[in-house]
C-alpha positions in Angstrom: -13.2 -4.5 -11.3 -10.5 -3.1 -9.5 -8.6 -1.3 -12.4 -12.2 -0.2 -13.9 -12.6 1.7 -11.1 -8.9 3.0 -10.9 -9.4 4.4 -14.6 -13.1 5.9 -13.9 -11.6 7.4 -10.8 -8.1 8.6 -12.5 -10.2 10.1 -15.2 -12.7 12.2 -13.3 -8.8 14.1 -11.8 -8.1 17.1 -13.5 -4.9 18.5 -11.8 -1.8 16.6 -10.9 -0.4 15.9 -7.7 2.7 16.9 -6.2 5.9 14.5 -7.1 6.4 12.8 -4.2 7.8 9.0 -3.2 5.1 7.0 -2.1 5.2 2.9 -1.4 2.3 1.1 -1.6 3.0 -2.5 0.0 0.9 -5.9 -0.8 1.1 -9.4 -0.9 1.8 -11.0 -4.1 -1.6 -12.0 -5.1 -2.6 -8.2 -5.4 0.6 -6.8 -6.5 0.3 -7.3 -10.3 -2.9 -5.2 -9.7 -1.4 -2.6 -8.1 1.4 -2.5 -10.7 -1.5 -2.0 -13.2 -2.5 0.9 -11.3 1.0 2.3 -10.8 1.7 2.6 -14.4 -1.9 3.6 -15.4 -0.9 6.4 -12.8 2.5 7.2 -13.9 0.9 7.8 -17.3 -1.5 10.2 -16.1 0.9 12.0 -13.5 4.1 11.2 -14.5 5.3 9.4 -11.5 4.8 6.4 -10.1 3.8 5.2 -6.5 6.7 1.6 -5.6 4.7 -1.0 -5.3 6.4 -3.5 -2.4 5.5 -7.3 -2.3 5.6 -8.3 1.5 6.5 -11.8 1.7 4.5 -13.7 4.4 6.7 -15.1 6.8 3.9 -15.7 9.7 1.9 -18.3 7.5 4.2 -19.1 4.7 5.4 -18.3 1.4 2.1 -20.3 0.0 -0.3 -17.3 1.5 0.3 -14.4 -0.9 -3.2 -12.2 0.4 -2.6 -9.3 1.7 -5.3 -9.5 4.4 -3.4 -12.4 6.2 0.0 -10.2 6.2 1.5 -10.1 10.1 2.5 -7.2 11.5 6.1 -8.7 11.9 6.1 -9.0 8.2 5.2 -5.5 7.5 7.4 -4.6 10.2 10.4 -6.2 8.6 9.8 -4.9 5.3 9.4 -1.2 5.9 13.2 -1.0 6.8 14.0 -2.0 2.8 12.3 1.1 1.6 14.3 4.1 1.0 14.3 7.1 3.7 12.9 9.4 0.8 9.7 7.4 1.0 7.3 10.1 2.1 4.3 8.0 1.9 3.5 4.4 3.1 0.1 2.6 2.2 -0.4 -0.5 4.0 -3.2 -2.8 3.2 -6.1 -2.4 5.7 -7.6 -5.9 5.6 -4.5 -7.4 8.1 -5.5 -4.5 10.6 -9.1 -6.5 11.6 -12.1 -4.5 11.3 -11.2 -2.0 13.3 -7.8 -1.1 12.1 -6.4 -1.3 15.3 -4.1 -4.6 15.3 -2.7 -7.1 12.9 -3.3 -11.1 14.1 -0.2 -11.4 15.5 -1.3 -8.7 17.7 1.1 -5.6 16.4 -0.7 -2.3 16.7 -0.8 0.0 13.4 1.5 2.4 15.4 4.4 0.0 15.9 4.4 -1.2 12.2 3.8 2.7 11.3 7.2 2.9 13.7 9.2 0.9 11.6 10.2 3.7 9.2 10.2 7.5 9.3 7.3 7.9 6.3 3.5 8.6 7.0 1.6 5.3 6.7 -1.9 4.9 6.0 -4.0 1.8 5.7 -6.6 1.5 2.3 -8.1 -1.2 1.0 -10.3 0.7 -2.6 -8.7 2.4 -5.1 -10.6 5.3 -4.2 -8.9 5.2 -0.9 -5.4 5.1 -2.5 -6.2 7.7 -5.0 -7.0 10.4 -2.1 -3.2 9.4 -0.4 -1.6 9.9 -3.9 -3.2 13.8 -3.7 -3.1 14.3 0.2 
């Protein structure tokens, strides 16, 4: 259903946004769906976001959901991104209901400081698409 929603949302857009480097970070469970969305975006826009799988060191590699990534897991993943990445999209789930900090007590701002790109939190295809158009 996430891919169907993505296709519907993209089909409504007429103009193509400017090309830029964007990275979508995720746990390994959601990564295949994000890869499919990025590929479909590439067909539409001519460029694609990078999908970066973040390993869960906090709970162990058997935990693959994005919502259980720790702040330290995210902080460790960000320096591996090229400095040309302008926008980084993190899953909203690890930051709790208020979006302020992760399970291990790391503030969203601290995670954002690990890379010079702008950091965004997103959960839904609509939120991802809005970031692509910013």
